[in-house]
C-alpha positions in Angstrom: 77.0 84.9 105.2 79.9 85.9 107.5 83.2 84.2 108.2 82.1 82.7 111.6 79.4 80.6 109.6 81.6 79.7 106.3 85.2 79.4 107.9 86.3 75.8 109.0 89.4 75.4 111.4 91.4 73.8 108.2 90.7 76.9 105.9 91.5 79.5 108.2 94.7 77.2 109.1 95.8 77.7 105.4 96.0 81.6 106.0 98.2 81.6 109.0 102.2 82.3 109.5 103.0 80.8 112.4 104.9 83.2 113.9 108.6 83.3 116.2 110.5 86.5 116.1 111.1 86.9 119.8 114.8 88.1 120.1 115.4 85.8 123.2 114.4 82.9 120.5 117.0 79.5 120.2 116.8 76.8 117.5 115.0 74.5 119.6 112.2 77.2 120.1 112.1 77.2 116.2 112.5 73.5 116.3 109.3 73.3 118.5 107.5 76.0 116.1 107.8 74.2 113.2 106.6 70.8 114.9 103.5 72.5 116.3 102.9 74.3 112.9 103.0 70.7 110.9 100.8 69.7 113.7 98.1 72.5 113.6 98.4 72.4 109.3 99.3 75.9 108.6 100.4 77.8 105.6 103.9 78.9 106.6 106.4 79.5 109.5 107.5 82.9 109.9 111.2 83.3 111.9 114.5 85.4 112.3 116.5 85.6 109.9 119.1 84.6 112.1 117.6 81.3 112.7 118.0 80.2 109.0 118.3 78.0 107.4 115.5 75.8 108.7 114.0 72.4 107.6 110.2 72.8 107.4 109.7 69.7 105.7 106.9 71.4 103.1 105.7 74.4 104.8 106.5 77.8 103.8 109.5 79.5 105.3 109.0 83.4 105.7 111.1 85.8 107.6 111.3 89.4 108.3 113.6 92.5 106.9 114.8 95.6 108.4 113.0 94.5 111.5 111.6 96.2 113.6 111.8 99.6 113.0 112.4 100.1 109.6 115.0 102.5 109.7 117.9 100.3 107.5 119.1 101.7 104.4 117.4 100.1 101.6 120.6 98.5 100.5 120.8 96.6 103.9 117.3 95.8 103.6 118.2 94.7 100.2 121.1 92.4 101.4 119.3 90.8 104.2 116.5 89.8 102.0 119.2 88.5 99.3 120.8 86.1 102.0 117.5 85.1 103.7 116.3 84.0 100.2 119.8 82.2 99.6 119.3 80.4 102.8 115.6 79.2 101.6 113.2 81.8 102.8 110.2 81.6 100.3 108.5 85.0 101.6 110.0 87.9 102.9 108.0 90.4 105.4 109.9 93.5 104.9 109.3 97.0 106.9 109.3 100.5 105.5 110.7 103.2 106.7 107.5 104.3 108.9 109.0 108.0 109.2 109.1 108.2 105.3 104.9 106.9 105.1 104.4 109.5 107.9 105.6 112.5 106.2 104.1 111.7 103.1 107.3 111.0 101.3 105.8 108.1 98.8 108.6 108.3 96.7 111.3 107.0 99.4 108.7 104.1 100.4 108.6 103.2 96.9 112.2 103.0 96.8 112.8 101.3 99.6 110.3 98.3 98.5 111.7 98.1 94.9 115.1 97.6 96.4 113.8 94.7 98.5 111.7 93.7 95.5 115.0 93.5 92.8 116.8 91.8 95.9 114.8 88.6 96.4 113.8 88.4 92.7 110.4 87.4 91.1 109.4 83.9 92.6 109.6 85.2 96.2 106.6 86.4 98.1 107.1 90.1 99.2 105.0 91.1 102.1 105.4 95.0 103.5 105.1 96.1 106.7 103.3 99.2 107.0 103.2 99.7 111.1 99.5 100.9 110.8 98.5 101.8 114.1 101.4 104.5 113.7 100.1 106.0 110.3 97.0 108.3 109.2 94.7 106.7 107.0 96.4 108.9 104.1 99.7 107.7 104.9 98.2 104.0 105.0 96.6 104.4 101.3 99.6 105.9 100.2 102.1 103.2 101.4 99.7 100.3 99.8 99.9 102.0 96.2 103.6 102.4 97.1 103.9 98.8 97.5 101.6 97.7 94.5 103.9 99.9 92.2 107.1 98.4 93.3 105.4 95.3 92.8 105.3 93.7 96.4 102.8 90.6 97.0 101.3 91.7 99.9 100.8 94.5 102.2 100.6 93.9 105.9 99.7 95.9 109.2 102.6 95.3 111.5 105.2 94.1 112.9 103.6 93.6 116.8 106.4 95.3 118.0 105.7 99.0 118.1 104.3 100.7 121.0 101.3 102.1 119.1 99.6 98.5 118.7 99.4 96.2 115.9 96.4 95.1 113.8 93.1 97.3 113.6 90.0 95.9 111.7 89.7 99.6 110.3 93.3 99.4 108.9 92.6 96.2 107.3 89.4 97.5 105.8 91.4 100.7 104.5 93.5 98.4 102.6 91.5 96.3 101.5 89.9 99.0 99.6 92.8 100.4 98.6 94.9 97.2 96.8 92.4 94.3 97.7 92.4 92.0 94.7 95.8 93.5 93.6 97.5 92.5 96.9 97.2 90.3 99.5 95.8 91.7 102.8 98.3 90.4 106.0 96.7 91.1 109.4 99.5 91.0 112.4 100.3 91.9 115.5 97.7 91.5 118.6 95.4 88.7 116.8 94.8 86.3 119.8 91.7 84.5 119.6 89.1 83.2 117.0 86.9 86.1 117.2 90.0 88.5 116.4 91.1 86.7 113.9 87.4 86.5 112.4 87.0 90.5 112.7 90.3 90.6 110.2 89.4 88.1 107.8 86.0 89.7 107.8 87.8 93.2 106.9 89.3 91.7 104.1 92.7 89.8 105.3 94.0 87.1 102.9 96.9 86.0 105.5 97.3 85.8 109.2 100.5 86.5 111.2 100.3 84.9 114.5 101.9 83.5 117.5 99.2 82.4 119.0 98.0 80.1 116.1 96.5 77.5 118.5 94.3 79.4 120.6 92.6 81.3 117.4 92.1 77.5 115.7 90.4 76.4 118.7 87.7 78.7 118.0 87.0 77.3 114.9 84.9 74.3 113.7 87.0 71.0 113.0 
């Protein structure tokens, strides 16, 4: 059976990080995001760290670290993660040093993730953004393995801000084959309708990062 046959609107909603990471976002935009998240019944909201703390009334709170380039020193990412957790974040989505991954420096990727893992503590969910559209298959595999070794909880496709593009079915399948079952797989970037979401879930995604959550959910049965 495929995802179209078995997934309901409510089930998909519980895979969604309802996301607002636009640089021009203001507090009223975050309030609207949270209101919509409750209306849609999603699992989590994901906002920029400068918008914390926020009151989500029971929703999971995710934020981003080293975003969107990943070209921050690991100690800066660690400090950003620690502050975010202190301000109420339940989940941290960190961007790796994409250049390190492209050059085959898996040790640098490992140390980067370890720094954030140690900073945010064992009770915080850590998602590692690979920016898969900018990486080779070999680099994706190596980065997934480094994230697993470092104690991450998820690997994630994309920031949604890279010119190379966002999530792809191929990348999600590759990530799922590499660490699926050991880590969650978050597909994010360019998923704008139910067809896109179904394809990602069928490929192995266990979480979806969406800014178009309503449009996606409207394509699933109630």
